[in-house]
C-alpha positions as CSV (number, residue, x, y, z in Angstrom):
1,X,0.0,-0.2,0.1
2,X,1.2,3.3,-0.9
3,X,0.8,6.7,0.9
4,X,-2.7,7.3,-0.8
5,X,-4.1,4.6,1.8
6,X,-3.1,6.8,4.7
7,X,-5.2,9.8,5.8
8,X,-4.1,12.3,8.2
9,X,-5.7,10.6,11.2
10,X,-4.7,7.0,10.4
11,X,-5.8,4.5,7.6
12,X,-8.4,5.8,5.0
13,X,-11.7,3.9,4.9
14,X,-11.4,2.6,1.3
15,X,-14.7,4.0,0.4
16,X,-17.1,2.5,2.9
17,X,-18.5,5.4,4.2
18,X,-18.0,4.4,7.8
19,X,-17.2,7.2,10.3
20,X,-15.1,5.6,12.9
21,X,-15.3,8.6,15.2
22,X,-19.0,8.2,15.4
23,X,-18.8,4.3,15.8
24,X,-16.4,4.7,18.6
25,X,-18.5,7.3,20.3
26,X,-21.6,4.9,20.0
27,X,-19.4,2.0,21.2
28,X,-18.3,4.1,24.2
29,X,-22.0,5.2,24.9
30,X,-23.1,1.5,25.0
31,X,-20.3,0.4,27.2
32,X,-21.0,3.4,29.6
33,X,-24.8,2.3,29.7
34,X,-24.0,-1.2,30.2
35,X,-21.5,-0.5,33.0
36,X,-24.1,1.8,34.8
37,X,-26.7,-1.0,34.7
38,X,-24.0,-3.5,36.4
39,X,-23.2,-0.9,39.0
40,X,-26.9,-0.2,39.8
41,X,-27.8,-3.9,39.8
42,X,-24.8,-4.6,42.1
43,X,-25.7,-1.7,44.4
44,X,-29.2,-3.2,44.9
45,X,-27.9,-6.6,45.7
46,X,-25.0,-5.3,47.9
47,X,-24.6,-6.8,51.5
48,X,-22.2,-5.0,53.7
49,X,-21.4,-7.8,55.9
50,X,-20.6,-10.1,52.9
51,X,-19.1,-7.7,50.3
52,X,-17.3,-4.9,52.3
53,X,-14.5,-7.0,54.0
54,X,-13.3,-8.3,50.5
55,X,-12.9,-4.6,49.5
56,X,-11.3,-2.6,52.3
57,X,-10.1,-3.3,55.7
58,X,-12.8,-2.9,58.1
59,X,-13.5,-3.6,61.8
60,X,-16.3,-6.2,62.7
61,X,-18.2,-3.3,64.3
62,X,-18.3,-1.5,61.0
63,X,-20.3,-4.2,59.3
64,X,-23.6,-4.2,61.3
65,X,-25.3,-0.9,61.6
66,X,-22.5,1.8,62.0
67,X,-22.9,5.3,62.9
68,X,-23.0,8.1,60.6
69,X,-19.4,8.9,61.2
70,X,-18.4,5.3,60.7
71,X,-20.4,5.1,57.5
72,X,-18.7,8.4,56.2
73,X,-15.2,6.8,57.0
74,X,-16.4,3.7,54.9
75,X,-17.3,5.8,52.0
76,X,-14.1,7.7,52.3
77,X,-12.2,4.5,52.4
78,X,-14.1,3.2,49.3
79,X,-13.7,6.4,47.4
80,X,-9.8,6.1,47.9
81,X,-9.7,2.5,47.0
82,X,-11.8,3.3,43.9
83,X,-9.5,6.1,42.9
84,X,-6.5,3.8,43.3
85,X,-8.1,1.0,41.2
86,X,-8.9,3.7,38.5
87,X,-5.4,4.8,38.6
88,X,-4.0,1.4,38.0
89,X,-6.3,0.9,35.1
90,X,-5.3,4.2,33.5
91,X,-1.6,3.2,34.1
92,X,-2.2,-0.3,32.6
93,X,-0.7,-1.7,35.7
94,X,-0.6,-5.6,36.0
95,X,-2.3,-5.6,39.3
96,X,-5.5,-3.7,37.9
97,X,-8.7,-5.9,38.4
98,X,-11.7,-5.0,36.4
99,X,-13.8,-7.1,38.7
100,X,-12.5,-5.4,42.0
101,X,-13.2,-1.9,40.1
102,X,-16.8,-3.0,39.5
103,X,-17.2,-4.2,43.0
104,X,-15.8,-1.0,44.6
105,X,-18.1,1.1,42.3
106,X,-21.1,-1.1,43.3
107,X,-20.2,-0.9,47.1
108,X,-19.7,3.0,46.8
109,X,-23.0,3.5,44.9
110,X,-24.7,1.4,47.6
111,X,-23.0,3.0,50.6
112,X,-23.7,6.7,49.3
113,X,-27.2,6.1,48.1
114,X,-28.1,4.8,51.7
115,X,-28.1,8.0,53.4
116,X,-27.2,10.5,50.9
117,X,-23.4,10.2,51.9
118,X,-20.6,11.5,49.6
């Protein structure tokens, strides 16, 4: 292939009329919508006693019905863990775990929606 097959942004589309930017945007929108559904469903099924100890270190007293201050501390720790997992994903670190990332997002959504904590 010669230079005529290359466009300024990459490979030319050989006349198929496909707008790769629009297709990528549609794919991103579909992925975002699907991820939101997974997080929402996981937040509804969230059980603090079962799920929280696998995500962040917590005391046994934190698992029952903690005070508002304890719940805020849980939310803060979840937010920090979620940010750390996002950073690992962005950096393409070998320790990044998509399932952990989703579980943290589900737990964060469940914990923040219960009492309007943030």
